[in-house]
C-alpha positions in Angstrom: -25.9 -10.0 1.3 -23.1 -7.7 0.3 -21.4 -5.8 3.1 -19.6 -2.5 2.6 -17.0 -0.8 4.7 -14.8 2.3 4.2 -11.4 2.2 5.9 -9.5 5.4 6.7 -6.3 6.2 8.3 -2.9 7.9 8.0 -0.9 7.1 4.8 1.5 4.8 6.5 2.4 1.1 6.9 -0.3 0.6 9.6 -3.0 1.5 7.1 -1.6 -0.9 4.6 -1.6 -3.6 7.3 -5.2 -2.9 8.2 -6.3 -3.3 4.6 -4.2 -6.4 4.1 -5.7 -8.0 7.3 -9.2 -7.4 5.9 -8.4 -8.8 2.5 -7.2 -11.9 4.3 -10.6 -12.2 6.0 -12.3 -12.3 2.6 -13.0 -8.6 2.0 -12.3 -7.3 -1.5 -11.2 -3.9 -2.6 -14.0 -1.7 -4.1 -12.9 1.1 -6.3 -9.8 3.2 -6.1 -8.2 4.4 -2.9 -8.6 8.1 -2.0 -6.1 10.5 -0.4 -6.6 13.8 1.3 -4.4 16.0 3.4 -5.2 16.7 7.1 -3.9 20.3 7.6 -4.4 20.1 11.4 -2.3 17.0 11.8 -0.1 17.7 8.8 -0.4 14.3 7.2 -1.9 12.5 4.3 -5.0 10.4 5.1 -6.0 7.3 3.0 -9.4 5.8 2.4 -10.3 2.5 0.8 -13.7 1.0 0.3 -14.0 -2.8 0.7 -16.9 -5.2 0.2 -17.7 -8.8 1.1 -20.4 -11.3 0.3 -21.9 -12.9 3.4 -24.9 -15.2 4.1 -28.2 -14.0 5.5 -30.0 -10.7 5.3 -28.7 -7.3 6.3 -29.8 -5.7 9.6 -28.4 -2.6 11.1 -27.1 -4.4 14.2 -24.5 -6.4 12.2 -21.0 -5.5 13.3 -19.3 -5.1 10.0 -15.8 -5.2 11.5 -16.5 -8.6 12.9 -17.5 -10.2 9.6 
């Protein structure tokens, strides 16, 4: 099965570390990162889709963050 996640967070080093950690768990980048501006918090927010091949069949109870 192919798993899909979309990571979001402030545009800072912590977001880059989160993405790096997931890449090191076997996830792969999917598409281009996105940026938007949060006017309330006055900061840029990043988004990055990631995918991963995993054995078995998908069911909604799969905890994607634990794969």
